[in-house]
N, C-alpha and C positions, 0 to 999 in steps of 0.2 A: 255607516255602510256595513251591511251584513255580509257574511261569507258567500251567500248565494247571489248577491247583487252583482250585476255587471257594471263597470264604470265606463261611462261615456264622456268623452271630452268634446266640448263644443267650441269651435272658433267662430268669431262673428256673433257672439252672444248679445252684443249691444246693437246688432243690426236688425233689419226687418224680419228675415226668416229665423235667424238664430234666437232672437228674443221671444219668438213664439214656440220654437222647438223645445227649448229647455223645460217649460212646465209640462209639456206633453211627454217628454222622456221621463220626468219624475212620476207622472201619472201611470206610465207603463212599467214602473218598478225599477228603473235605472237609478244608480247613484250618478250624479252629474258633477263634472268639473268644467269650469269655463275658463278659457284662455283669453285674457283681455290686456290691452295696453293701459287703459284708464279705469281702474276698479271703482273709482268714485261714481262712475256713471251707473253702477249697479245698486247704489245705496238705497234707492227708493223703489226698485222693482219688487213685486210681491213675493218672488221666489228666491230673493237674495240669500236669506238665511238657510235655505235648503240645499245650497250648492257649495262646492269647494272652489275657491277662486285662485287661479294661477296667473300671475302677472308676467307679461313678457311680450315679445314681438316675433312675428314669423321671420323677420330678418335676422334674428338672434338664435343661432343653433343651440346655445347653452340653455336658454330659457325654454326652448321647445323640449329639449331632452329631459329637463326637470319636470315639465308639465305632463309628459306622456308616461311617466313611470306608473305602472300598474293599470294602465288604460286598456280596455277591451275594444272599444269602438271609438274611432276618431272621426268627427264630423268636420269637414272642410267647407266652410260657408263664407269665406272671405273673398271678395272681388274688389278690384279698384274700379270706381265709377267716376273718377276725376279725369282731368284732361292733361295730366303730366305726360310729357313725351316719352319718358323712360318707363312707363307703367308696366309694359310687357316684360322688360328685364327684371323689374322688381317682383312681379308675380311668378316668373319662372324660378327666380332665386328662392322665393318663399316656398314654392312647391318642392323644390329639390331639398331644402332644409327639412321639410316635413317628411318627405319620403325616406331620407336617411335616418331621422330620429325614430319614426314608427317601426321601421324594420329592425333597428337595433334594440328597441324596447319590447319587441314581441307582440305588438298590437295585433289583434286578430282580424280587424275589419276597418277599412276606410269607407266612409260614405261622403261623396262629393256631389255638390249641386252645381251643374254647369248649364249651358244654354243649348237649345235646339239650333242646328245649323245645317246648311245644305251639305250633301256628301261630295259635291263637285263644285269647282269654281273657287274664286278668291273670296275670302272672308274679311269682314271688317276687323280692325285691330282688336276690338274687345272680344268678338267671337273667336278670333284666332287665338287670343291669349287663353280664353277659357278652355278651348279644345286642347291646347298645349299643356295646360295645368293638369287636365284630366289624364292625358297620355303619360305624364311623369308619374302620377299617382298609380296608374294601372301597371306601370313598369317597376314599381317600388319593391315588389316581392311580397307585399301585404295584399290580401284579397280586397279588391276595391269595387264598389258599386258607384259608377259615375252616372247620376241621374241627370238627364238633359231636358229641361223644361223651357217652354216658350213664354208667352205673355202671362204673368201671374196676376190674377184678379182677386183683390181682397181690400178691405178697408185700409187705407193708408199706403197701398203699394204704389210705386212710381207709375207703373203702366196704367193702373186704374185711375189715378189722379190725373194723368195726362189726358185720358179719354174723357173723364168727367169735366175737366175745365175747358177743353176744346169745345165740347158739345154745349156746355152751359153758356159760354161766352159768345159763341158765333152762331147767329141765325142762318148764315150761309157759309159753307165751308170750302174755301179755296184750299186745296190740299195737294200734296205730292202724288205722283202716279202710284206710289206704293199703297195707297188706300185700296187699290184693287187686288193687292196680293192676299193670298189666303193665310190665315192665322189660326192656330189651334190653341186657344187660351186654356188655362187650367186654374181652378180655384185654389187659393192659398191653403184651404183646409185639406185639399187632396195632395198638394205638395208635401205638407206636414205628415200626412198619413203615410205616404211612400217613404219619407225620410226615416220615420220611426220603424216601419216594417223592414227597411233595408238592413237594419242591424241583425236580422234573423236569417239572412240569406245563407245558403250552404257555403261551406268554406272554399269549395272549388269554383265559386262564381266570381269571376274577375272580368268585368265588361261594362260597357255603356248600356244604358236603358233610356229610350225616349219615353217621356211621360207627357200626357196631354189630356185635356178634357174631352167630352163626347161630341163637341161641336167644332166644325171647321167653317170659319166665316171669313169674309173679306173684312179688312180693317174698317172700311166704311160701314159695313153692317154692324160691327161692334159698337161704333159710335151711335148709330141709330137704335141699336138694342138698348144702350144706356139711356137714350132719350126717352124711350117708351117706359122704362122702369122708373125714371125720374119724373114722369108726368109732363114731358116736354113734347113739342111737335118734332117729327123727324126732320132732319136737316138736309137740304139739298147739298150735294157734294160735287165739286168740279175738280177732276184730277188734272193737275198742271204739270207738264213735263219739265218745266223750267226750275222747279223747286228741288235743288240738290239737297243731299243730307245736311250739308253745312247751313244752307239757307233755311231749311226746314227747322233745324235746331234753334236758329235765331228767332224764327217765328214762334215756336213753342216757348222759348225763353221769355218773349215779350207778352204773350197773351195768356200764359198760365203761370202758376207759382213755381213750376219746375225749372230749376236753373239749367243753363246751357250744358254744364258739365255732366249732369245726370240725363238730360234729354238726348245728347249726342249718341251714346252707345245704344240706347233703345231704338232710335231712328235708324242708325246704321244697320241694326239687325233686321229691321223691317224692309230692307231693300230686296229681300228674298221671301219666297213662300216659307212660312215658319210653321211647319206641320211635322208630325211624327212620321218616321219611316218604318217603324215597327212598334208593336206593343207587347214585346216578349215579357215585360214585367208581370203580365197576367199568368205566366207559367210558374211564377214563384210567389206572387202576392195577389190574393183575390181582390176584386174591387171592394171599396168600403161599403158598409151597410147602406142600402138605398141607392147604390151606384155612384158613379162619378157625377160631379155637380155640373149641371148645364150652365152655360154662360149667363143667361138672363137671371137665373137663380143666384149665381155668384154675385152679380151686380146688386140684386135686391138685398142680399145678406150684407154686402159691404155698405150700402146706403143705410140700412137699419142700424148697423154698428156705429156709423158716423153720427147719425141723428141722435142716438142714445148716448153719445160720448163714451163709447166703449172700445175705442181703437187701441189694441194692445201695443202695436208697434207701427211706425210710420216711416215713409221715405224721408220725412223731415229729420229723422235721427241720423241720416247718412252723413259721413264726414264730408265737408265741403272743401274741395281742392282749392288751395290758396288761402283759406281762412286761417286766422291765428288759432293755434291749438294750445299754446303755452298758457298756463294759469297766471293770474296776477301775482307778481312777486310780493312777498311779505314786506311790510313797511320798512324794516331796517335795511333791506336790500335795495331800496330806491336810491340810496346814496350813489352819486355818480351818473344817474340817469336824468335826462331831461324829461320832466313830467309836467303836464298842464292839468289843472283841476278846476272844476266848477262845482261849488258846494252850496247846497240850499238846506235850510232848516225851517220847519213850520210847526207851530203848536196848534192843536185842535182839541175841541171838546169831545171828539169821537173817542169811543173806547178803543183800546189797542186792537181788539179783535176785529172791529169794523174797519179800522185802518189797514190791518193786514189783509183782510178780504179784498180790498181794492187793489193793494199792491200785487197780490198773487194772481189777480184776475186781469192784470194789465196786458195789452197787446191783443193780437187777433181781432175778433169782432168788437172788442171793447175799446180798441185804439190806445193812444198814448197820451190822452188828456191834454193835448195842446196842439194848436196850429196844424190840423190834419193835412192841409195842403202841403206844408213843408215836409212832413213825414212822407206823404205820397210821392212828392217830387224826388226826395232822397232815395226812396225805394226804386223808382223808375230809373234814376241815374245808375244805381247799383246794377239793375237788370241790364242796362245798355252795355256795361263793361263785363258782363258775364257773371255777376254776383247772384245771390239768392233772392234779392229784392224783399219788399215788405210783405208780400202776399203769401209767404210761406205759412203764416198763421201759427197756431198752436194745436197740440193734440187734444187737450182737454180745456174746456172753457173756464174751469174753476180751479184746477189743481196743476201745479208745476212740480216737476221732479228734476233732480240733478241730471244734466245731460240733455234735457229737452230743448228742442228748437223753439224759438219764440220770435217770429218774423225774421229780422236779420240779426238776431242775437242768439246766444246759446246760454242756457242756465249753467253757470259754472259752480255756484254754491247756493244752497237754500237751507236756512235754519228756520224751519216752518214756524210762523208766528212772530218772527222778529227780523230776519235778514234775507235779502235776495241780491245776488251778484250775477250780472249778465255780461258775457263776453261778446264783443262785436264780431260778426262774421260778414259784415258788408266790406266792400273793397275800400280800404282807407290806407293812406301812406303812414302806417304806424300800427299801434295796438291800442284798443279802446275797451273800456269797461263802464258799466253803469251799475251803481249800488243804490239800494233802497232799504231803509231800516225803520222799524216801528218800535217806539219805546213808550212804556206806560208812565204816567205822571202820578203824583201823590193824590191829586184831586179827581182821579178817575178818567182824565183825558189822556192824550198821548202826544208824542213828538214824532214828526216825520223828518228823517234825515235822508238827503239825496246827494250822491257824489258821482260826477262824471270824471273819468280818469283817461288821459291820453298820453301815450308814449310815442312821440313823433319819430319818424324815420327820415333822417337827412333834412335837407332844406325844404323839400316838398312837404314833409310832415308839418314843419313849423308854419309854412305858408298856408297850408290847409287849415290849421287850427285858427290862425288869425283871420282867415277869410270867412269862417263860419262864426267867429266870435260875436258879431253883431246880432246873430239870430239866437244866441244862447239866452239872452235876456227874455226873449219871447218864449222860446221852446221850454227851457228848463224852469224858468219862473212859472210859466203856465202849468207845467206838469205838477210842480209842488203845490200850487194854489188849488188846482182842480182835484187832485188826488185827495187832499185833506178836506176840501169842500164836499166831495162825493161821500167820503167816510162820515163826515158830520151829518149829511143829509140822511144817510142810512141809519145812523144812531138816533136821529130825531124821529125818523119814521118808526123805528122799533119802539121808542119811548111812547109815541102817540098810540101805537097799536096796543101797547101794554095797558 
């Protein structure tokens, strides 16, 4: 960091917006510090070596105070998207902790990303919480720009993926009456543009700004706009007054990969017209070169990114409410725990490189190499109880990084070329992991090691393990056999081509 550089601290750097903002701040000449709870999730991001990492939690005032030392601009990009009943209290406490810390540290500017909301009437809990957080920051004594955005359209955004999957799956759209409400979507590139520019607002600016794209559309028009860009026929849409927000979130949970906990706050916000009431940001920040991005172009760009496998960040990376977040304890600490294991080992003529390629490509479109129906049924069962299900997929078809979502797993550890550990995020009565390892042999072949680990919770966890035990011989044996066979086939194909 040079004397002339300003230091920006970004919260939510492992999230959808924060993960994209950091490299753009670096490009704009900022020194960047990120404030994270799990620094291991940053290990594989391309900008990790260019930022300072502060570890802590917004619920811990001491860690915030240490992180904001010397900071010029504080980016508040953290929101709870889960279903915990006390999330409003948690968010208010976090905002108060930040307000106290930044004021004491002499931070010059707060930039907060909230949500568009009506100026009158009752708000949904999530919109109410976002509005309250913004108010706390505005009253902190530190000049604050509270940017209020509606539906964000970009590759991997929750709103875009919800529109995409609803339109892709359903040739006829029975939908809630809010499909007739007016929405002002904004492209993620324009959100990022405003976030970067907000750091340069005059010191006397302390207010909210509505930000939105150039198009005001009904939600149904957005779905059919997506259909046209995706080469699909436009979908007939029937607005049904009986679909309450709760029922609609169940519907979205079942027919799309979006879990109920993420769908609910979006759907709740769509009960109102979601449009800007002012565009005063233009008095301080000019439109980006070429103007703000129209909705159809934002969809086109998102589709191009996804087809090219160039999705920077994704809704898949969001924390899943209720999912296990603790890492696997080291082996010596297993003493005293009840633990069930399923261990498989296979030797193959495949080179270790070919075996690893299959391991790292597992899940998503490639599947799990055994009994697809059983995996699909387990995914639907998870969806029915509000879990993420199997259709969450993966961000890249060929590469995994620490912290990536992978169907109903999360990449907890990856030592590229040799070891992969996945932590289960499906709803289970306990904690579960799946490990896969590739080892080279002296004769040029390799060994595949596979280990399923389950820490049961109470009697229900033990009964669960023994209930699924008969399927393990099919599922886990099949996985080990087909993974090594696929690797061997790839090795033989390469040898034949040579």
